[in-house]
C-alpha positions as CSV (number, residue, x, y, z in Angstrom):
1,M,75.1,101.2,109.3
2,S,74.2,101.5,105.6
3,D,74.3,98.4,103.3
4,K,75.5,100.6,100.4
5,A,79.2,100.6,99.8
6,F,80.8,103.9,100.8
7,V,84.3,102.8,99.6
8,Q,84.6,100.6,96.5
9,V,88.0,99.2,95.5
10,R,88.1,97.2,92.3
11,D,91.0,95.2,90.9
12,L,93.6,97.5,92.5
13,K,97.2,97.0,91.4
14,R,100.5,98.5,92.1
15,V,103.8,97.6,90.4
16,F,107.2,99.1,91.4
17,D,110.2,99.2,89.1
18,V,113.0,97.9,91.3
19,S,115.6,97.6,88.5
20,R,119.2,98.5,88.9
21,P,120.5,101.6,87.1
22,W,120.5,101.4,83.3
23,L,124.3,101.2,83.0
24,N,124.6,98.4,85.6
25,R,122.0,96.4,83.7
26,V,123.8,96.9,80.4
27,L,127.2,95.9,81.8
28,E,125.8,92.9,83.7
29,R,123.2,92.0,81.0
30,Q,120.3,92.1,83.3
31,D,116.6,92.7,82.5
32,K,114.4,95.1,84.3
33,Q,112.8,93.9,87.5
34,F,109.4,94.7,88.7
35,L,107.7,94.1,92.1
36,K,104.0,93.4,92.3
37,A,103.1,94.9,95.6
38,V,99.4,94.7,95.1
39,D,97.8,92.4,92.5
40,G,94.1,92.7,91.8
41,V,92.6,93.6,95.2
42,S,88.9,94.3,95.4
43,F,86.7,95.0,98.4
44,D,83.8,97.3,99.6
45,I,83.5,99.2,102.9
46,R,80.0,100.1,104.1
47,K,79.4,103.5,105.8
48,G,80.0,103.3,109.5
49,E,81.9,99.9,109.5
50,T,85.5,99.0,110.0
51,F,87.1,96.9,107.3
52,A,90.5,95.5,108.4
53,L,93.3,94.3,106.1
54,V,95.6,91.8,107.9
55,G,98.7,89.8,106.9
56,E,102.4,89.5,107.5
57,S,104.8,92.3,106.8
58,G,105.3,92.6,103.0
59,S,101.8,91.5,102.1
60,G,100.9,94.8,100.5
61,K,98.5,96.2,103.2
62,S,100.1,99.6,103.6
63,T,100.4,100.0,99.8
64,V,96.7,99.5,99.5
65,A,96.0,102.1,102.2
66,R,98.1,104.7,100.4
67,M,96.4,104.1,97.1
68,V,93.0,104.4,98.7
69,V,93.7,107.8,100.1
70,G,95.5,109.0,97.0
71,L,99.0,109.2,98.3
72,L,100.1,106.6,95.8
73,K,98.9,106.3,92.2
74,P,97.6,102.8,91.3
75,S,99.1,100.9,88.4
76,G,95.7,99.6,87.6
77,G,92.2,99.4,89.1
78,T,89.9,102.0,90.6
79,V,89.0,103.5,94.0
80,A,85.7,105.2,94.4
81,I,84.6,106.9,97.6
82,D,81.0,107.9,98.0
83,G,80.5,107.4,94.3
84,V,83.4,109.6,93.3
85,S,86.3,108.0,91.5
86,M,89.7,108.9,92.9
87,N,91.2,108.1,89.4
88,D,88.9,110.3,87.3
89,V,90.6,113.6,86.3
90,N,87.4,114.9,84.9
91,V,85.9,115.5,88.3
92,A,89.0,117.0,89.9
93,Q,87.0,119.7,91.8
94,E,84.6,117.2,93.2
95,R,87.4,114.9,94.2
96,Q,89.1,117.8,96.0
97,R,85.9,118.5,98.0
98,L,85.9,114.8,98.8
99,R,89.5,114.9,100.1
100,K,88.5,116.8,103.3
101,R,86.2,113.9,104.2
102,I,89.2,111.4,104.0
103,Q,92.1,111.4,106.4
104,M,94.9,109.0,107.4
105,I,96.4,108.0,110.8
106,F,100.0,106.8,110.3
107,Q,101.9,104.1,112.1
108,D,104.5,106.2,113.8
109,P,103.2,109.0,116.0
110,Y,106.8,110.3,116.4
111,A,107.2,110.8,112.6
112,S,103.7,111.9,111.6
113,L,103.7,115.2,113.4
114,N,105.8,118.2,112.5
115,P,108.2,118.7,115.4
116,R,108.6,122.4,114.7
117,W,104.9,123.2,115.0
118,R,102.9,123.6,118.1
119,V,100.0,121.1,118.5
120,G,97.4,123.8,118.0
121,R,98.9,124.7,114.6
122,I,99.1,121.0,113.6
123,I,95.4,120.4,114.4
124,A,94.3,123.7,112.9
125,E,96.1,123.1,109.5
126,P,93.2,121.0,107.9
127,I,90.7,123.6,109.2
128,R,92.5,126.4,107.5
129,A,93.4,124.4,104.4
130,F,89.8,123.5,103.6
131,G,88.3,126.8,104.9
132,I,86.0,125.0,107.4
133,I,86.1,127.7,110.0
134,Q,87.0,131.4,109.6
135,G,88.7,133.5,112.3
136,D,91.6,132.7,114.6
137,A,89.4,132.7,117.8
138,A,86.9,130.3,116.3
139,I,89.6,128.0,115.0
140,E,91.4,128.1,118.4
141,A,88.1,127.2,120.1
142,R,87.6,124.3,117.7
143,V,91.1,123.0,118.3
144,G,90.4,123.0,122.1
145,E,87.2,121.0,121.4
146,L,89.1,118.4,119.4
147,L,91.8,118.0,122.0
148,S,89.2,117.5,124.7
149,L,87.4,115.0,122.4
150,V,90.5,112.8,122.3
151,G,91.2,113.0,126.0
152,L,93.7,115.8,126.1
153,H,93.5,119.3,127.6
154,P,92.9,122.5,125.4
155,D,96.0,124.0,126.9
156,D,98.0,121.2,125.3
157,A,97.6,123.2,122.0
158,K,100.6,125.4,123.2
159,K,103.0,122.5,123.4
160,F,105.3,120.9,120.9
161,P,104.9,117.2,119.9
162,H,108.1,116.1,121.7
163,E,106.5,117.0,125.0
164,F,104.0,114.2,124.7
165,S,104.2,110.4,125.0
166,G,103.6,108.1,122.1
167,G,99.9,107.5,123.0
168,Q,99.3,111.2,123.5
169,R,100.8,111.9,120.1
170,Q,98.5,109.4,118.5
171,R,95.6,111.1,120.1
172,I,96.8,114.4,118.5
173,A,97.0,112.6,115.2
174,I,93.4,111.4,115.6
175,A,92.3,115.0,116.5
176,R,94.0,116.3,113.4
177,A,92.1,113.6,111.3
178,L,88.8,114.8,112.8
179,A,89.6,118.5,112.2
180,S,88.4,118.4,108.6
181,N,85.2,116.7,109.6
182,A,86.5,113.4,108.1
183,E,84.0,110.6,107.5
184,F,86.5,108.0,106.2
185,I,89.8,107.4,108.1
186,V,92.5,105.0,106.9
187,C,94.4,103.7,109.9
188,D,97.8,102.3,109.0
189,E,99.0,100.2,111.9
190,P,98.0,103.0,114.3
191,T,98.9,101.2,117.5
192,S,101.9,99.0,116.5
193,A,104.4,101.5,117.9
194,L,102.7,101.8,121.3
195,D,102.8,99.8,124.5
196,V,100.1,97.2,124.9
197,S,98.2,99.1,127.7
198,V,98.3,102.3,125.5
199,Q,97.1,100.4,122.5
200,A,93.9,99.4,124.3
201,Q,93.2,103.1,125.2
202,I,93.7,104.3,121.6
203,L,91.5,101.5,120.2
204,N,88.7,102.2,122.6
205,L,89.0,105.9,121.8
206,M,88.7,105.1,118.0
207,R,85.6,102.9,118.6
208,D,84.0,105.6,120.7
209,L,84.6,108.2,118.1
210,Q,83.3,105.8,115.4
211,E,80.0,105.4,117.3
212,K,79.7,109.1,118.0
213,F,80.4,110.4,114.5
214,G,79.5,107.4,112.3
215,L,83.1,107.1,111.0
216,T,84.2,104.6,108.4
217,Y,87.6,102.9,109.0
218,L,90.0,101.0,106.8
219,F,92.2,99.5,109.4
220,I,95.6,98.1,108.5
221,S,97.3,95.7,111.0
222,H,99.4,92.5,111.3
223,N,98.0,92.0,114.8
224,L,94.9,89.8,114.7
225,A,94.3,90.4,118.4
226,V,93.9,94.1,117.6
227,V,91.7,93.4,114.5
228,R,89.4,91.2,116.6
229,H,88.7,94.2,118.8
230,M,88.1,96.6,115.9
231,A,86.9,95.0,112.7
232,T,83.4,94.5,111.4
233,R,84.8,92.6,108.4
234,I,88.3,91.3,107.7
235,G,90.3,90.8,104.5
236,V,93.4,88.6,104.7
237,M,96.3,89.5,102.4
238,Y,99.2,87.4,101.2
239,L,101.8,88.6,98.8
240,G,99.6,91.4,97.3
241,R,96.4,89.4,96.9
242,L,93.3,88.9,99.1
243,V,93.1,85.3,100.1
244,E,90.0,85.5,102.3
245,V,87.3,88.1,103.1
246,S,84.9,87.4,105.9
247,D,82.7,88.8,108.7
248,G,85.0,89.5,111.7
249,K,83.3,87.0,114.1
250,Q,83.0,84.4,111.4
251,L,86.7,84.6,110.5
252,F,87.8,84.0,114.1
253,A,85.2,81.3,114.7
254,A,85.7,79.3,111.5
255,P,88.7,80.4,109.3
256,R,88.8,78.7,105.9
257,H,92.0,79.6,104.1
258,P,95.1,77.7,105.4
259,Y,97.0,81.0,105.7
260,T,94.3,82.5,107.9
261,K,94.4,79.4,110.1
262,M,98.2,79.8,110.3
263,L,97.9,83.4,111.4
264,L,95.2,82.6,114.0
265,D,97.3,79.8,115.5
266,A,100.1,82.3,116.1
267,V,97.8,84.5,118.3
268,P,98.5,84.0,122.0
269,D,95.5,82.3,123.7
270,L,95.4,81.3,127.3
271,A,92.7,78.7,126.5
272,M,95.2,76.9,124.3
273,V,98.0,76.6,126.9
274,G,99.4,73.0,126.9
275,K,97.7,72.1,123.7
276,P,99.5,71.4,120.4
277,R,99.3,74.3,118.0
278,E,100.6,74.9,114.4
279,G,103.1,77.8,114.4
280,V,103.7,80.1,111.4
281,K,105.8,78.1,108.9
282,G,108.2,79.6,106.4
283,E,108.3,83.2,105.3
284,I,106.7,85.3,102.6
285,P,108.6,84.6,99.3
286,N,110.5,87.2,97.4
287,P,107.8,89.3,95.6
288,I,110.1,90.0,92.7
289,N,110.2,86.3,91.9
290,P,107.0,84.8,93.4
291,P,106.1,81.1,93.3
292,S,104.1,79.9,90.3
293,G,100.4,79.3,90.7
294,C,99.1,80.0,94.2
295,T,101.9,82.0,95.9
296,F,101.1,80.4,99.2
297,H,101.6,76.8,98.0
298,P,105.2,76.4,99.3
299,R,103.9,76.9,102.9
300,C,100.5,75.3,102.5
301,P,99.6,72.0,104.3
302,L,96.8,71.4,101.7
303,V,98.9,71.9,98.6
304,F,98.2,69.7,95.5
305,D,99.3,69.8,91.9
306,R,96.8,72.4,90.7
307,C,98.1,74.8,93.4
308,R,101.5,74.9,91.8
309,I,100.2,75.8,88.3
310,E,97.0,77.9,88.6
311,N,96.4,81.1,90.7
312,P,93.1,80.5,92.5
313,P,90.2,82.9,92.0
314,V,88.2,84.3,94.9
315,I,85.1,82.1,95.3
316,D,82.7,82.7,98.1
317,G,85.2,84.9,99.9
318,V,88.2,82.4,99.7
319,A,91.0,82.1,97.1
320,C,92.1,78.5,97.6
321,H,91.9,75.5,95.3
322,A,91.9,73.1,98.2
323,V,89.1,74.8,100.1
324,N,87.0,75.2,96.9
325,A,87.6,71.5,96.1
326,G,86.4,70.4,99.5
327,R,89.9,69.2,100.6
328,E,89.9,71.3,103.9
329,A,90.0,68.1,106.0
330,A,92.8,66.6,104.1
């Protein structure tokens, strides 16, 4: 694994205009409303590692994922992959060449595959689009190789997506992602729609492929048990901001931010049976009208006056006034 950052995300922001129609606002004398889905997120991903973003639903994880791959335009900030800025229009041709090295695996394997196309055509589409292999026979042979690689049979190329189970469809989605010789794959909740036993098979497949091809993953999940199995490093998101970034093992052994501790306490653990545990308290606030200061302060057990006024900066991987002031034991 290289120490050099393969993916660099700096001060990424995304604001959505969620205002009511103009006439309604005029009649009801309402101002425009804006939702900050992502607010100043920065992180690096080294080549060959898995960086996971975790947090409750509504924390902005999937929005970050879509901006990183270029499906959503950032309101601010930059994304650079292998030194090429995804925002720079002056290097459009180079960015287009880079796109074939970037793929995305979506959450729902039932919605991410074209139901009218046979599997062979679905997997072959990136190969044809980027001109990676020429000739129908060679492309068909490559599709068979990819299907075998993800644990399916080459003859499955003749079938339609509805003829497969959810786990098998996700394997097809992985084969499609590998078809363009991708090096960086963004995985947006890739196992959340699958049964637990199937989840383990898909996660093991993804780890095996990572080791075999040196793949780099951005892994989006709300499930810390899944993240523990996959992630090299972990970023914890809350209401559009990163509140803690840490090595995977370190985060589970010694979480620092109160929100991270809250999420970990909610993970089922047989060793904790019969022992008192803190459950997840409260809900994510309305992102249109977030709390002042630290947005986590209404739910935080360590809250003090400064938290209600000032948004904490990220210091030593943690954005928390209480932690940075040494009040963790309070």
